[in-house]
C-alpha angles and dihedrals in degrees: 000000000000109000135165118208115252098168137328091282105034139046132202113227111234102174131074125342138179120254086266092056099253114147114254136178137183118261122172090349097306136091116257132177112259100218096055089046090054091046092052091049093050103031109017128238121005109248115255113272093015133107132200120250135167121248088221121087093234117090092207095054107111104192116155091199091052097054120112137167124243134178109282119249095217096190094054094040091050093051092049094048093047093048095045105027090222118152130224 
């Protein structure tokens, strides 16, 4: 992952993003969102019906300790995935 130090606890993503600005990276030849990938690595599967978000206000902050799950907004998530073709 390409990260630039923001502080001791957080990083600012400087690599690929979706058109909406969400951090993405290539995994197994396809684009995936960075925050869910970090969550899965640290905490295991994302609970059904939930999505991973950062507790910080900045989309590009990639802070494993600041990740949380929230109820998925299927309409918004569907529009973003359709428009960007990014996988979860």
